[in-house]
C-alpha positions, 0 to 999 in steps of 0.5 A: 868530812864534806864541804861544798860551795854553799849556795843561797836557797832559790825556789826556781831551782827548787821547782825545777827539781821537783819537776825532775823528780815528779816526771821520772815517776816512782810508784811502789812496787815497780823495781824498775821505776824506783831504780830510775827514780833512786838514780835521779834522787842520788843525781840530785843530791851528788849535784847539790852536796857534793860528795857520792850517794850510795844506792843500797839495794833492796827487794822493793827497790834501791835506797839512797844514802848520802853521807857529809862524813865525820861523826854522825849527828842528825839523820835527814830522812825520806823516801822517794816512792809514790802511790801513783801508777806509771802514766799518771803524770802524763794525765797530771802533769806537773804545773805551776799555778797560782802559787801551787805546784802540782802533780803526782807526789809533790806533796808526799813527798818529793817536795819535801826531798827537793827542800830538804837538799836545797837546804842543806846545799845552803850550808858549807860544812855538812859534816856529820849530815847523813840524807837517807831516802828510802824506796818502800815507805808507802808499803810498810817499809820492809825493806827498809826498816833495819838500815833507817834503825841503824843510822837512827841510832848512829846519828842520833837525831832524826828530821823527817821531811814528810809532809806539814800538817794541815795547818803547815806545823810540825808533827810531833807524834804519831800513831801506831798503824796497821792492817789486819786481815781476818780470812773466814773458812766456812763450807758451800752448800745450796742456799735454797736446797740445803742451806743448813749444810753448809757453814755460812763464812759471810754470817761469821764475818759479820760476828766478827766484824762487830767483835773487831769494831769494839776493839777501839778505844777512841779515848785512848787514841786507838781506832780499829776500823773494819774497812773492806769486806768480801764474801760469796760467789754466787746469790744462791751459794751459801759462802765458803770464804770470806776476808774482812781488811781492818785498820787500826791506830793506837797512841802507846805500846800497851794498846798496840799489845791489847789489840794485837793480843785480841785478834790472835784470840779471835774465835769463830762462832759458828760450828766448822768455821775456821778464823785466820789472821794476818797482819800487826801493828807494822809502825810503833807509836812515834811518842810526843816525847821523841820530838821534844827537844828538836821541837823546842830547836825548830821553834828557836829557828822559825819562831812561832811553829806550830806541832801536834801529833796525828794519826797518820804513820811515816818512818819516823814512827820506827825512830821514834819508838827506838827513843831517837829524838825525831820531828816530822812533818818538816817537808812541803806545805800543801795537801792532798796526799794520795789524791789527784788534787795534791799540791804544794805551796810555792811560797812556803818553800824556801822557809821550809828549806831554810828550817831544815838548814837551821835545824842541822845547825842547832843539832850539831851546836847542841851536840858539840860542834 
């Protein structure tokens, strides 16, 4: 069991720690950068909470796991990878001005990590608490999903430190999401001399795009959106290949099954064309039922806090889909995720840190200690 000298939440200390993490930089798919970032996160956790943070090796980069000992009862979940390439911090350095902290990753989700750690540091007894900070959330959590699900089942409650909703509210549900890629194979020929000898992959892709877009069921929370297409090599050649990328969001497991089955059943319209489909709804929907109990506790800790379901995905999708109570959006209040204008509202930092601490207290009280 980890006990330590508790410390009141201080915004100046949180900002110093946030600067440290931002300046390390942690782009997904850069194992070297993620190793440095994981070590910085581990050092922060150990410094603020005591004990030892373990680096869990992953193909994408190290994940950071810390336990306060005792019977596991709550998992505080986040990620340290960001979407910005190395060097972004030179162009857009960490700054605090006019009540906003800016810099790559402050909102998604380094600010949430710092707030969670400082909130936990305000508790003298950290038994039953685990912290897991993964290295690959931004690229689908392929190397961390099994670990996330294992620790979620063991703990029985999950607090996800992703950024808050637009109004500062919590995220009580999430759509399932995934990306599909449709590869069309045709046959090249001269577009002027003998176009009939070719099989036009671009025309075939156009047929498929219309069929794919028709899979949307907005009334059921399902959106199927072709987003990127490429075809052809020259303006006088019948294209032999085309690719179409498709963003998919679903509101239920049944819709996930329907859409995945529809992609698997796509068939060519043009004689001689071939279709290969890759992808899946990689993050299952997080139902609002998964957050109901924890959201009630959050409103007990912070009366008036709001919550709503959102379309974006997070690692909370995995834990909520397991039926493990999960509450998301507990991180930074701000906006501009993945964009140059990303920001965090400084005035909300202490309140969010204290919300994490209060939720941990309530969860432990409700589970017998």
